[in-house]
C-alpha positions in Angstrom: -0.1 0.0 0.0 1.3 3.5 -0.9 -0.3 6.7 0.5 2.2 9.6 -0.4 2.4 12.6 1.8 1.5 15.3 -0.8 2.7 17.5 -2.1 5.8 15.7 -3.2 8.6 18.2 -4.0 11.4 18.1 -6.5 13.8 20.8 -7.4 11.4 22.5 -9.6 8.1 20.6 -9.4 5.3 19.6 -7.0 3.5 16.4 -7.5 -0.1 16.2 -5.9 -3.4 14.7 -6.4 -5.5 16.1 -9.3 -8.2 18.8 -8.2 -11.3 20.1 -9.6 -9.5 23.3 -10.6 -7.2 21.4 -12.8 -9.7 21.0 -15.7 -8.5 23.8 -17.9 -4.8 22.8 -17.7 -5.6 19.2 -18.1 -7.8 19.8 -21.3 -4.9 22.1 -22.6 -2.8 19.1 -23.0 -5.2 16.2 -23.4 -6.8 18.0 -26.4 -3.5 18.2 -28.4 -2.9 15.7 -31.3 0.7 15.8 -30.5 0.1 14.5 -26.9 -2.3 11.8 -28.0 -0.1 10.7 -30.9 1.6 7.7 -29.2 -1.1 7.0 -26.6 -4.1 4.8 -26.9 -6.6 7.6 -26.7 -7.5 10.2 -29.3 -7.3 14.1 -28.4 -10.0 14.5 -25.7 -12.9 16.8 -25.8 -13.5 19.0 -22.8 -16.2 16.7 -21.5 -13.9 13.7 -21.9 -11.2 15.5 -19.9 -13.8 16.4 -17.2 -14.6 12.7 -16.9 -10.8 11.6 -16.7 -10.3 14.4 -14.1 -13.1 13.0 -11.9 -11.6 9.5 -12.1 -8.1 10.6 -11.4 -8.9 12.8 -8.4 -9.4 9.5 -6.5 -6.1 7.8 -7.8 -3.7 9.4 -5.6 -2.8 6.3 -3.7 -2.0 2.6 -4.3 -4.2 0.4 -2.2 -4.0 -3.0 -4.1 -2.2 -4.8 -6.9 -3.3 -3.3 -10.2 -4.0 0.2 -9.1 -2.5 3.1 -10.9 -1.5 6.2 -8.9 -1.9 9.4 -11.0 -0.2 12.5 -9.7 -0.6 16.0 -11.2 2.8 17.6 -12.1 2.8 21.3 -11.2 5.5 24.0 -11.5 6.6 24.9 -8.0 7.2 28.5 -8.8 3.9 29.3 -10.7 1.5 26.4 -9.9 0.9 25.7 -13.6 -0.4 22.3 -14.3 2.2 20.7 -16.5 1.2 17.2 -16.8 1.0 13.9 -15.0 3.1 11.0 -13.6 1.5 7.6 -13.4 2.7 4.6 -11.3 1.1 1.1 -11.4 1.4 -1.5 -8.8 1.4 -4.4 -11.2 2.4 -7.3 -9.0 2.5 -7.6 -5.2 4.1 -11.1 -5.4 6.9 -10.1 -7.7 7.2 -6.4 -6.5 6.8 -5.1 -9.9 5.6 -1.7 -11.2 5.2 0.4 -14.2 5.9 4.2 -14.8 4.2 6.5 -17.2 4.1 10.3 -17.7 2.3 12.9 -19.9 3.6 16.4 -20.3 2.1 19.5 -22.0 4.2 20.2 -25.0 4.5 23.9 -23.8 6.9 22.5 -21.1 9.0 20.2 -23.3 12.6 20.7 -23.6 13.5 21.5 -20.0 13.9 18.3 -18.3 10.6 18.5 -16.6 9.4 15.0 -17.6 12.7 13.4 -16.4 12.4 15.2 -13.1 8.7 14.2 -12.5 9.4 10.5 -13.6 12.2 10.3 -11.3 10.0 11.1 -8.4 7.6 8.3 -9.7 10.5 5.9 -9.6 11.5 7.0 -6.1 8.0 6.5 -4.8 7.9 3.0 -6.4 11.4 1.9 -5.2 11.7 3.8 -1.9 8.3 4.0 -0.6 6.2 1.1 -2.1 9.4 -1.2 -2.0 9.2 -2.5 -5.6 12.0 -4.6 -7.1 11.5 -3.7 -10.7 9.8 -0.9 -12.5 9.2 -0.9 -16.2 8.4 1.8 -18.8 6.5 0.9 -22.0 6.4 3.2 -24.9 5.5 3.2 -28.7 8.8 2.6 -30.5 8.3 5.8 -32.5 8.2 8.0 -29.3 11.9 9.0 -29.4 11.5 11.7 -26.9 10.0 9.4 -24.3 12.8 7.0 -24.9 15.2 9.8 -24.2 13.5 10.4 -20.9 13.7 6.7 -19.7 17.4 6.6 -20.8 18.2 9.8 -19.0 16.5 8.1 -15.8 19.1 5.3 -16.2 16.4 2.7 -17.3 17.7 -0.1 -19.5 16.1 -1.1 -22.9 15.2 -4.7 -22.5 12.8 -5.5 -25.3 11.5 -4.4 -28.7 8.1 -6.0 -29.4 7.1 -6.0 -33.1 3.6 -5.0 -33.9 2.6 -5.6 -30.4 -0.2 -3.1 -30.0 -3.1 -2.1 -32.3 -3.0 1.7 -31.7 -5.7 3.8 -33.6 -6.2 1.2 -36.2 -2.3 0.7 -36.9 0.0 -2.0 -35.6 2.7 -0.5 -33.5 6.0 -1.7 -32.0 6.4 -1.4 -28.2 9.7 -0.8 -26.5 10.2 -1.9 -22.8 12.6 -0.3 -20.5 13.3 -1.4 -16.9 15.2 -0.6 -13.8 15.8 -2.7 -10.7 15.9 -1.3 -7.2 19.7 -1.9 -6.8 20.2 0.1 -10.0 18.1 3.0 -8.6 20.2 2.9 -5.4 23.5 2.7 -7.3 22.9 5.5 -9.7 25.7 8.0 -9.6 23.5 11.0 -8.9 19.7 11.6 -8.4 18.1 11.0 -11.8 15.9 14.1 -11.6 18.9 16.4 -11.1 20.7 14.7 -14.0 17.7 15.0 -16.3 17.2 18.6 -15.5 20.8 19.5 -16.1 20.9 17.6 -19.5 17.5 19.1 -20.6 14.9 17.2 -22.5 
């Protein structure tokens, strides 16, 4: 079980539960074709974003195997909603999890996704006690691959035509990290990612 003590602070970001006032910021990125391009869903309407927001406001903890924790990523200085980080508790018996993230393109290129995802990894390894966390991405999503690599995750598999995404067969790439690799990293992943840029 994981019930984080929000807000979670990184160097430049706050991670917190989604709130009713986040609708405008959420819709600002969920409605963009660029954001939805490599995801299972199409650009969302305002009403679809409203439904998503209602569902995700209750997803700030991990109570049981299979749950997804969804945290809003907010700029610490301005309070602007920038995106989200997702952490799944995929197996209790095998101490496995999965990380995901979505960021408004207005905030690309500054290492924010790396910084936010590093906090998701920290939650999984240090607070939930996971042994292994994976990140699964569309093979065409080069920017997301760079984020996972900056985090120190290892590319483990390239699955050919593994998913049918929007009527098109798509390859999936799987990255992973073990807890001992997280603990042995040379410096905190979010600081390294922020310095390198994204």
